[in-house]
N, C-alpha and C positions, 0 to 999 in steps of 0.2 A: 435687394437682399444680398449681402456679401457672401463670399465663399465660407468665411468663418461662421456666419449665421447658419448656412446650409449644413456645415459639418456638425454644429451644435445641435441642430434640429434632428439630424440623422442619428447622432449619438443618443439623444433623448428617446427616439423611436426604438432604437435597439435595446436600450435599458428597459423600456416599457415591455418589450417582448420577453426579456429576461425575467422581469418581475412577475409576469403572468405565468411563466414556466415554473417559477419558484413558488407560486401561489402565496406570495407575501407582498403586501404593499407597504413600502417604507414611508414613515412619517417624515423622516429626515433623509432625503435622497443623497445628501452629501456623504452619508455613511456608505451607501452603495458605491458611489463614485470612488471613494477611498479604497473600498474592498477590491475594486477592479484595477487599481493602479499598482503596477509592478515597480520595483525599486529602480529599474532602468529608466522609468519615465520621469522620476524626480524624487525630491526629498520627502514629500508628503505621500508615502506609499502604504501598502497594505500589510507590512510585516508585523506590526503590533496586533492588528486585527487577526492575522493568521495565527499568532500565538494564542490569542483568546479562543478562537474557533477550534483549535486543536484540542484544548482542554474540554470544551463543551462537547465536542464530537465523541471523545473517549468516554465521557460520562453518559451521554445519551445512548450510545451503542452498548455500553456495558450494562446499563439498566435494562435495555430491551432484551439483550441476550440472557440476563438473569431471569427475566420473565418468561421467555419462550423456551428456554432450556432448563427447566426446574431441577433436573437431576444431574446436570453437568458439573463435573469437578472444576475447581478453580483453574487448574492448568488448561483444561479444555476451553473454558470460557476465555481465558487469556489468548489462546491460539486463534479462536474464532474472531475475537475482537481485532487481533493483529491482522487477520486476513481481510478485514473490512476497512480498518483505519490505516490505510497505507496508500502510497502515491498512486500505484497503478489503478486501484479501485476508485479512488477519488477522481482520477482523470477520466475514467469511464463515466462516472456520474456527470462530470463537467461536459462531456461530449453529448450527453442526452439533453443538455441545455444549449441555448444559443450563447454560450459563454465565450467561445473563442473569438466571436465577432465584436465583443464589447470590452475585452480586457485591454487595458491601456499600457502600451509598451514603448520603450525608447526606440529610436531609429535603428540602432544596431540589432536589438532583439526582433524587431519587425522584419528586417532584412533576412535574418537567419531563421525565420519561421517560428519564433518563440511562442506564437499563439497556438501552435500544435504541440508544444513540449509538455510532457506529463507533469513535470515539476511545477511549471508555471500555472497550469490548469488546476492541479491539486491544491496549490497554495491559495489560489483565488477562491476555490470552494470553501476552504477553511476560513478565509477572511470574510466571506459573505455570511457564514454562520456567526462569526463574531460580531459582524455589523447588525445582524438581526437581533442578537442578544442585547446590544446596546440600544437598539431602536425600540424593541418591543418586550424584552425580558426573556426569561429562561424558557417558558413554555413554548412560544413560537419558534425559538431557536432549536429546542429539542425536537419539536415536531418536524422542522425542516430537515434535520439530520436523518430522521427515519424516512421521510419522503425521498430524499436524495438517494438513499441506499436501499429503497424498498425492493428492487429486483434481486439484489444480493442477499438481503435478509430472507427473502422468500425461497432462495435456492441454496441455503447454507449446506456445506458438505459435512460429512462426519468429521468430528474434531480430530480423530486419530489420524486421518489422512493429511492433516496439516503439520504433524510432527516433522521435525527436520530429520534427514537421513541418518545422522549419527544416533539420535534417540531411537529411531525405529530399528536400526541394526542392533543396538544394545538390548532392546526389549525382545527382539527375535532370538538373540543368543541366550538371554536370561530365561526365556521360556523353556529352553532345553538344558538349563543348568550348565551352560558353556561359559568359559572365561571371556572377558571383554577383549575387544580387538586392540591391537597395538598400532599406533600411527607414527610414522617416521618421515621426517623431511629428507628427501633424497637429493634434491637440488634446490638452490635458491639463486636466481639470476636477475639481472636487470638493474637499472639505476634505482636509487632510494625511493623516488616518487612513482616508480612503476616496476615493482618487484614481481617476479613470477616464481611460483613454487611448484615443485613436483613432490608428491607425497605418496607413501605406500600405506596400505591397510592390510595387516597380517593377523591371521588367527593362529594363536600359539598351539592349540590342540590338534589342528588339522594341517597346518602349514599353508593353507590357502592364502594367496596374496594377490592384491590388485593395486594398480597405480592410477593416479589422476593428477591433473594440473589445475591451477587456478591463480587468480591475481592476488590472493592472500592465502596464508596458511589455513585459515578457517574454511575458506571456500574450497580449497583443494581437498581438505579432509572430508568435507561434506560430499564432494563428488566421489571420492574414493569409497566412502561408506555406502553411497547409492549403488555403486558398482558391485560391491561385496554383497549387499542385500539382494540385488538382482540375481547374482550367482547362486546364493543360498536358496532363494525362493524358487528358482528354476530347477535346482537339484531336488528340492523338496517336492515340487509338483511332479517331477519325473518318477520319484519313488512312489508317490501316491498312485500314479497310473500303473506302475508295475504290480502294485499290491491289490489293485482293484479286481 
């Protein structure tokens, strides 16, 4: 038996372990092989399957959230879905599978530890979902989506906690009939491909002001809103203690 035969046999064994973990048996295993093939490995890669799987995942998770959160508003459902259908969450799901040992990477990606990278693992998960759809249809693909994210679906947070800091600050102020904050860019530095922003968040009615930094204006504003909200909530808690 040649070294190539040994490698092929080992690859087949690893894919078999993955199939058992997925609880899905492919009729056409070439679809699974394609789903595991990163673009660094060659022209025949998983990018198209990833595109397909992304759409299926959004639909399957959206339908499940609609079912299990019957009173949730559209905005809350969207935030919950975004917390599930994102790179970090899909990479977590990938690590619960023997996926890192079967993903097919080019030499450069292997040397740099690409099999541990969130983006590569998350893309492979979406590609596998797309491959299952082509192999068996929508129902097994949707069922796989829910199995992959079962721990996260069972521990969904309150949708309000997923709102971004600027939205939470705005709602906090509006609850007290206070004006909205003012965001000002104080400094913008660095080359075009690596800008760095310093931003202030100021409340016109009280004069409170905080500053924050970020790699984009949006990120810096979110950080500033987070700091302002923490300041206001701390002050509010202190007032409650005094009046208790």
